Structures are given as structure tokens and as C-alpha cells.
Backbone as CSV, one residue per row, in Angstrom:
resi,resn,N_x,N_y,N_z,CA_x,CA_y,CA_z,C_x,C_y,C_z
1,MET,-5.668,-31.543,7.885,-5.635,-32.483,6.777,-6.876,-32.327,5.914
2,TYR,-6.666,-32.448,4.637,-7.762,-32.339,3.683,-8.769,-33.447,3.942
3,ASP,-10.024,-33.098,4.111,-11.071,-34.060,4.418,-11.173,-35.117,3.313
4,LEU,-11.151,-36.378,3.709,-11.166,-37.487,2.748,-12.457,-37.514,1.941
5,LYS,-13.544,-37.081,2.554,-14.818,-37.003,1.834,-14.691,-36.040,0.646
6,GLU,-14.083,-34.907,0.884,-13.880,-33.927,-0.196,-12.810,-34.401,-1.180
7,ARG,-11.807,-35.047,-0.667,-10.712,-35.525,-1.527,-11.212,-36.583,-2.509
8,THR,-12.061,-37.485,-2.043,-12.590,-38.510,-2.944,-13.544,-37.895,-3.970
9,LYS,-14.271,-36.870,-3.562,-15.147,-36.172,-4.507,-14.316,-35.459,-5.574
10,LYS,-13.251,-34.792,-5.147,-12.370,-34.105,-6.088,-11.744,-35.104,-7.068
11,PHE,-11.376,-36.285,-6.568,-10.807,-37.313,-7.437,-11.797,-37.674,-8.548
12,ALA,-13.051,-37.900,-8.194,-14.071,-38.245,-9.183,-14.250,-37.123,-10.203
13,ILE,-14.270,-35.893,-9.744,-14.448,-34.748,-10.648,-13.234,-34.588,-11.552
14,ASP,-12.047,-34.758,-11.005,-10.829,-34.652,-11.816,-10.763,-35.749,-12.876
15,VAL,-11.200,-36.953,-12.524,-11.242,-38.047,-13.509,-12.257,-37.711,-14.597
16,TRP,-13.414,-37.219,-14.195,-14.435,-36.830,-15.171,-13.887,-35.769,-16.122
17,SER,-13.174,-34.797,-15.562,-12.585,-33.739,-16.383,-11.602,-34.314,-17.401
18,LEU,-10.756,-35.226,-16.958,-9.834,-35.902,-17.874,-10.615,-36.614,-18.967
19,CYS,-11.606,-37.384,-18.571,-12.370,-38.190,-19.531,-13.129,-37.332,-20.537
20,SER,-13.515,-36.136,-20.129,-14.239,-35.258,-21.057,-13.339,-34.781,-22.192
21,ASN,-12.019,-34.891,-22.023,-11.069,-34.480,-23.064,-10.640,-35.623,-23.973
22,ILE,-11.032,-36.834,-23.641,-10.647,-37.996,-24.445,-11.643,-38.133,-25.589
23,PRO,-11.152,-38.405,-26.802,-12.061,-38.504,-27.954,-13.209,-39.483,-27.695
24,LYS,-14.365,-39.104,-28.188,-15.546,-39.935,-28.021,-15.671,-40.871,-29.220
25,ASN,-15.122,-42.075,-29.053,-15.249,-43.099,-30.081,-15.246,-44.461,-29.416
26,ARG,-15.594,-45.474,-30.173,-15.780,-46.795,-29.573,-14.496,-47.369,-28.992
27,GLU,-13.338,-46.941,-29.484,-12.074,-47.465,-28.976,-11.832,-47.057,-27.527
28,PHE,-12.219,-45.858,-27.168,-11.997,-45.357,-25.808,-13.213,-45.509,-24.903
29,ASP,-14.377,-45.710,-25.496,-15.637,-45.645,-24.754,-15.691,-46.564,-23.530
30,ALA,-15.334,-47.820,-23.681,-15.442,-48.761,-22.560,-14.525,-48.362,-21.402
31,TYR,-13.300,-47.962,-21.714,-12.360,-47.566,-20.670,-12.845,-46.312,-19.941
32,VAL,-13.287,-45.333,-20.718,-13.722,-44.060,-20.141,-14.947,-44.259,-19.255
33,ARG,-15.920,-44.986,-19.749,-17.133,-45.217,-18.956,-16.816,-45.952,-17.652
34,GLN,-15.989,-46.974,-17.747,-15.657,-47.739,-16.541,-14.839,-46.905,-15.562
35,LEU,-13.926,-46.099,-16.071,-13.118,-45.236,-15.210,-13.997,-44.220,-14.489
36,ILE,-14.941,-43.637,-15.186,-15.850,-42.685,-14.543,-16.657,-43.394,-13.461
37,ARG,-17.123,-44.602,-13.752,-17.919,-45.357,-12.769,-17.111,-45.677,-11.513
38,CYS,-15.947,-46.278,-11.695,-15.196,-46.711,-10.503,-14.625,-45.522,-9.731
39,SER,-14.200,-44.474,-10.423,-13.651,-43.318,-9.701,-14.721,-42.610,-8.880
40,SER,-15.939,-42.530,-9.395,-17.007,-41.889,-8.615,-17.490,-42.808,-7.501
41,SER,-17.333,-44.093,-7.688,-17.714,-45.063,-6.661,-16.801,-44.978,-5.436
42,VAL,-15.579,-44.517,-5.620,-14.654,-44.361,-4.488,-15.282,-43.452,-3.432
43,GLY,-15.701,-42.280,-3.849,-16.298,-41.327,-2.916,-17.651,-41.761,-2.400
44,ALA,-18.469,-42.340,-3.268,-19.807,-42.782,-2.850,-19.702,-43.854,-1.771
45,ASN,-18.807,-44.795,-1.966,-18.662,-45.862,-0.981,-17.948,-45.390,0.281
46,TYR,-17.070,-44.407,0.161,-16.452,-43.839,1.362,-17.522,-43.171,2.228
47,ARG,-18.420,-42.444,1.582,-19.515,-41.812,2.330,-20.374,-42.871,3.017
48,ALA,-20.628,-43.970,2.312,-21.411,-45.066,2.906,-20.675,-45.656,4.108
49,ALA,-19.364,-45.779,4.012,-18.575,-46.324,5.121,-18.690,-45.444,6.363
50,ARG,-18.738,-44.163,6.149,-18.860,-43.237,7.287,-20.185,-43.408,8.025
51,ARG,-21.147,-44.028,7.375,-22.456,-44.255,7.996,-22.672,-45.722,8.356
52,ALA,-21.583,-46.458,8.446,-21.661,-47.898,8.723,-22.373,-48.164,10.045
53,LYS,-23.050,-49.296,10.088,-23.823,-49.695,11.264,-22.980,-50.392,12.327
54,SER,-21.823,-50.917,11.923,-20.953,-51.633,12.851,-19.521,-51.556,12.336
55,ASN,-18.585,-52.006,13.133,-17.190,-52.025,12.715,-16.999,-52.960,11.509
56,ALA,-17.683,-54.098,11.528,-17.587,-55.044,10.410,-18.156,-54.426,9.136
57,ASP,-19.271,-53.719,9.263,-19.879,-53.037,8.116,-18.935,-51.957,7.589
58,PHE,-18.313,-51.227,8.506,-17.346,-50.187,8.142,-16.192,-50.780,7.337
59,ILE,-15.636,-51.875,7.816,-14.519,-52.528,7.129,-14.950,-53.021,5.749
60,ASN,-16.121,-53.652,5.675,-16.608,-54.143,4.381,-16.785,-53.015,3.366
61,LYS,-17.319,-51.904,3.811,-17.520,-50.767,2.910,-16.175,-50.157,2.487
62,LEU,-15.232,-50.102,3.424,-13.904,-49.596,3.065,-13.198,-50.520,2.077
63,LYS,-13.443,-51.824,2.180,-12.862,-52.758,1.208,-13.382,-52.457,-0.196
64,ILE,-14.638,-52.054,-0.310,-15.192,-51.668,-1.613,-14.493,-50.413,-2.115
65,VAL,-14.260,-49.457,-1.220,-13.532,-48.233,-1.608,-12.150,-48.600,-2.145
66,GLU,-11.469,-49.487,-1.430,-10.139,-49.934,-1.851,-10.192,-50.559,-3.248
67,GLU,-11.156,-51.434,-3.476,-11.291,-52.102,-4.775,-11.573,-51.105,-5.896
68,GLU,-12.451,-50.145,-5.636,-12.810,-49.168,-6.673,-11.637,-48.239,-6.985
69,ALA,-10.874,-47.859,-5.981,-9.695,-47.018,-6.216,-8.639,-47.791,-7.004
70,ASP,-8.455,-49.075,-6.659,-7.508,-49.914,-7.390,-7.967,-50.113,-8.836
71,GLU,-9.262,-50.305,-9.028,-9.796,-50.441,-10.386,-9.576,-49.143,-11.173
72,SER,-9.741,-48.016,-10.517,-9.467,-46.726,-11.167,-8.020,-46.669,-11.640
73,MET,-7.116,-47.155,-10.796,-5.702,-47.174,-11.172,-5.489,-48.020,-12.426
74,TYR,-6.152,-49.161,-12.489,-6.017,-50.047,-13.645,-6.442,-49.338,-14.937
75,PHE,-7.600,-48.700,-14.923,-8.070,-48.034,-16.140,-7.228,-46.802,-16.471
76,LEU,-6.696,-46.139,-15.468,-5.766,-45.033,-15.736,-4.492,-45.568,-16.400
77,GLU,-4.018,-46.722,-15.954,-2.839,-47.337,-16.573,-3.101,-47.682,-18.038
78,LEU,-4.278,-48.222,-18.312,-4.627,-48.523,-19.704,-4.671,-47.254,-20.544
79,LEU,-5.314,-46.226,-20.016,-5.411,-44.969,-20.763,-4.047,-44.331,-20.979
80,GLN,-3.173,-44.472,-20.020,-1.833,-43.907,-20.176,-1.128,-44.527,-21.384
81,ILE,-1.402,-45.787,-21.634,-0.790,-46.480,-22.769,-1.492,-46.122,-24.081
82,VAL,-2.823,-46.168,-24.098,-3.550,-45.979,-25.360,-3.827,-44.514,-25.686
83,TYR,-3.670,-43.617,-24.710,-3.904,-42.188,-24.947,-2.819,-41.361,-24.257
84,PRO,-1.591,-41.454,-24.760,-0.459,-40.777,-24.115,-0.532,-39.246,-24.163
85,LYS,-1.454,-38.702,-24.921,-1.595,-37.241,-25.030,-1.846,-36.596,-23.657
86,GLU,-2.515,-37.312,-22.768,-2.831,-36.797,-21.423,-1.975,-37.468,-20.348
87,LYS,-0.776,-37.899,-20.719,0.071,-38.704,-19.831,0.303,-38.058,-18.469
88,SER,0.615,-36.773,-18.431,0.922,-36.141,-17.142,-0.308,-36.061,-16.242
89,LYS,-1.460,-35.745,-16.795,-2.696,-35.685,-16.001,-3.074,-37.088,-15.513
90,ILE,-2.921,-38.078,-16.387,-3.234,-39.453,-15.998,-2.304,-39.906,-14.881
91,LYS,-1.031,-39.576,-14.997,-0.066,-39.955,-13.961,-0.427,-39.306,-12.623
92,GLU,-0.819,-38.052,-12.657,-1.222,-37.328,-11.446,-2.436,-38.011,-10.788
93,LEU,-3.415,-38.398,-11.598,-4.602,-39.070,-11.073,-4.268,-40.462,-10.550
94,HIS,-3.346,-41.137,-11.213,-2.918,-42.461,-10.766,-2.244,-42.350,-9.391
95,THR,-1.418,-41.337,-9.220,-0.766,-41.095,-7.932,-1.804,-40.833,-6.842
96,GLU,-2.802,-40.037,-7.164,-3.869,-39.752,-6.188,-4.630,-41.028,-5.839
97,ALA,-4.965,-41.840,-6.824,-5.666,-43.099,-6.555,-4.811,-44.005,-5.675
98,ASN,-3.526,-44.054,-5.944,-2.612,-44.872,-5.149,-2.557,-44.380,-3.700
99,GLU,-2.534,-43.076,-3.509,-2.543,-42.510,-2.161,-3.859,-42.830,-1.448
100,LEU,-4.962,-42.760,-2.174,-6.254,-43.099,-1.575,-6.279,-44.563,-1.147
101,VAL,-5.745,-45.447,-1.970,-5.669,-46.865,-1.605,-4.865,-47.022,-0.313
102,ALA,-3.731,-46.359,-0.226,-2.876,-46.465,0.959,-3.604,-45.971,2.212
103,ILE,-4.323,-44.877,2.099,-5.067,-44.328,3.237,-6.164,-45.303,3.664
104,ILE,-6.875,-45.839,2.692,-7.975,-46.747,2.992,-7.461,-48.045,3.610
105,VAL,-6.386,-48.595,3.073,-5.803,-49.822,3.634,-5.373,-49.578,5.079
106,SER,-4.776,-48.440,5.334,-4.378,-48.086,6.692,-5.600,-47.999,7.609
107,SER,-6.663,-47.410,7.106,-7.906,-47.305,7.890,-8.506,-48.675,8.176
108,ILE,-8.468,-49.553,7.182,-8.985,-50.914,7.373,-8.170,-51.624,8.445
109,ASN,-6.847,-51.517,8.364,-5.993,-52.180,9.343,-6.217,-51.650,10.753
110,ARG,-6.401,-50.333,10.869,-6.684,-49.729,12.177,-8.033,-50.218,12.728
111,ALA,-9.031,-50.278,11.839,-10.364,-50.724,12.265,-10.323,-52.187,12.706
112,ARG,-9.522,-53.001,12.030,-9.406,-54.416,12.419,-8.736,-54.548,13.787
113,LYS,-7.744,-53.703,14.058,-7.057,-53.735,15.358,-8.014,-53.330,16.478
114,ASN,-8.855,-52.370,16.184,-9.785,-51.850,17.202,-11.023,-52.720,17.390
115,ASN,-11.103,-53.775,16.645,-12.293,-54.637,16.703,-12.304,-55.525,17.907
């Protein structure tokens, strides 16, 4: 299986690549900046979760990963509407974010059972 650490990093880079193609103007700026922030936070917080001090700390950090991936989905949905030129790439990234959320939720549930 593809390592989740690498997968979350690839997600951030792929989002950055998409955002680099979106026109640089004030109409898109807030969405693009926030999308870059939350998408890169997915991987950063996943790495932090791997170094958690306890099971509770691990779960809390994974909850942040879940929130950041979900937030990424939200901004991708907005961009899909306001910038349909990249619709297929945005849809692909949205699918990846959704899969990451599902994996993380499953991990949280497993960690809660093992607590």
C-alpha cells in the first residue's frame, strides 16, 4: 500500500500545482491561499500524529488531519464552481481528499477501539 505519509505529501504538491495554474487576482486569492494552507496541513498534521505521545494525542492529531482534509474538499468544491476550466483536476483532487478523510476516520475509529 502506498505510504500515507507520501500520499499526503503528494496531495499537497498536487494541490499546489493546480493552484499555480489559477489566475492570480483578488477574486481567486483567498480560496487559493486557504486551499494551499489546509491541503499542506493534512500531511504536516499526519506526520505529527505519527509522533504522538499517547493514544489520546494520536486521536486528537488525526482529528486535525480529518478537519484539514475536509476543509480542502470545501475549497476544491468552491473552485470547481468559480473556475470550471480545471474541473477534471479539481474533481480528481476532491476524490483524493475524500479518500484521505475516509482513511483517517477509519484510523480514528480503530484507535478509539484499541484505547
